[in-house]
C-alpha positions in Angstrom: 75.3 61.6 101.9 72.4 63.2 104.4 72.5 66.8 106.2 72.3 67.3 109.7 69.0 69.1 110.5 68.7 70.9 113.5 65.3 70.6 115.3 64.1 71.6 118.9 63.2 68.0 119.6 63.2 64.6 117.4 60.4 64.7 115.0 57.6 61.8 115.6 55.0 60.7 113.7 52.0 61.8 115.3 48.9 60.7 113.3 47.5 58.3 110.8 44.5 59.1 108.9 42.2 56.6 107.2 38.5 57.1 105.1 36.2 54.5 105.8 32.5 53.9 105.0 30.0 57.1 106.8 28.0 54.0 108.4 31.3 52.7 110.5 31.1 56.4 112.0 27.6 56.0 112.9 26.9 55.4 116.9 27.2 51.7 116.7 30.2 51.4 114.5 32.1 54.1 116.7 31.0 52.2 119.9 32.5 49.0 118.4 35.8 51.0 117.4 36.0 52.6 120.8 35.4 49.7 122.5 38.2 47.4 120.6 40.9 50.5 120.7 39.9 51.1 124.4 40.2 47.6 125.7 43.3 46.5 123.0 45.4 49.4 123.1 44.3 51.8 125.7 43.3 54.8 123.0 40.0 57.1 123.7 37.9 59.3 122.0 38.8 62.9 121.6 34.9 63.7 121.8 35.4 67.3 120.6 36.4 66.1 117.2 33.6 63.5 116.8 30.8 63.9 114.4 28.3 61.2 113.8 29.0 59.4 110.2 31.4 61.8 109.7 34.6 61.5 111.9 36.3 59.8 114.5 39.6 60.7 116.3 41.3 58.4 118.6 43.7 59.5 121.3 46.7 57.2 121.1 48.5 57.9 124.3 48.5 61.9 124.1 46.9 64.7 122.1 50.1 64.9 119.5 49.5 61.2 118.6 45.8 60.3 117.0 44.2 57.7 114.7 41.7 60.2 112.1 39.1 58.0 110.8 36.9 60.4 108.4 34.0 59.0 106.4 34.4 58.9 102.3 32.0 57.5 99.8 35.1 55.8 98.1 36.9 54.4 101.4 40.5 53.5 101.7 40.8 49.7 100.8 44.1 47.8 101.7 45.9 44.5 101.1 46.2 42.3 104.3 49.4 43.4 105.6 49.4 47.2 104.9 49.8 48.8 108.1 51.2 51.4 110.5 53.4 50.6 113.2 53.2 50.9 116.8 56.2 50.4 119.0 55.9 49.4 122.7 58.5 49.0 125.4 58.9 45.4 126.5 58.2 42.0 125.1 55.5 41.6 127.9 53.9 44.8 126.7 53.5 43.3 123.0 52.2 40.1 124.3 49.9 41.5 127.1 48.6 43.6 123.8 48.0 40.5 121.5 46.4 38.4 124.5 43.7 41.5 124.7 43.5 41.6 120.9 42.8 37.4 121.3 40.4 37.9 124.2 38.3 40.8 122.4 38.4 38.5 119.5 36.5 35.4 121.0 33.7 37.6 121.5 33.8 39.6 118.1 35.1 37.3 115.1 35.7 40.5 112.9 39.2 41.0 114.4 42.3 39.9 112.3 45.4 38.7 113.9 48.8 37.7 112.4 50.5 36.0 115.4 53.6 37.4 117.3 56.8 36.5 115.7 60.5 37.2 116.7 63.2 38.0 114.0 66.8 38.0 115.5 68.8 40.5 113.9 71.7 39.9 116.3 72.1 43.5 117.4 67.9 43.5 117.9 65.7 40.8 118.2 62.0 42.0 116.8 58.9 41.1 118.4 56.1 41.7 116.5 52.2 41.0 116.1 49.7 42.4 113.4 46.3 43.1 114.3 42.9 45.1 112.2 39.2 45.7 113.3 37.0 47.1 111.0 39.5 49.6 109.7 41.3 49.2 106.6 44.9 49.2 107.8 46.3 46.9 110.3 48.5 47.9 113.0 51.8 45.9 113.4 52.8 46.4 117.1 56.5 45.9 117.5 59.3 45.4 120.5 62.9 46.3 119.8 64.6 44.1 122.0 68.4 45.5 121.9 71.4 43.6 122.2 73.8 45.2 125.2 75.4 48.1 123.8 73.0 48.7 121.2 70.1 51.1 121.0 67.6 52.8 118.9 70.0 55.7 118.0 72.8 53.0 117.4 74.2 53.6 113.7 74.6 50.4 111.3 78.0 49.0 110.7 78.9 50.2 107.2 
């Protein structure tokens, strides 16, 4: 049985860090990453953190949510479906994001996409798709489409 832990606010995940080849963090690689993550997700660079061929930090909607890319001579390698998750508010937002990824892919075949699916768990329909561009981990974009009377704070039946 877990204990109740008091906090001033609900703790949240705030970042993901991945090691990548230094060349990816050179001028052209950074431009590619900023264009993709900007066009598909709306993320922006935290320019004060950028160091050529050393580090790139992508601001993901707030200064407390970011993707930290750091150069390493032995960069991270992941199987295709190793990922981190991003939750969006509506199915439309998810499918619009998938459409933007597809549009980007038309001009750059380095974009990898696992097509959207919907899993029906009765209490929630989980819409999702996966996408990766030049970094080790995929991003799973999810939308929780809750049944009437259920939401993210609902406890499962025992």
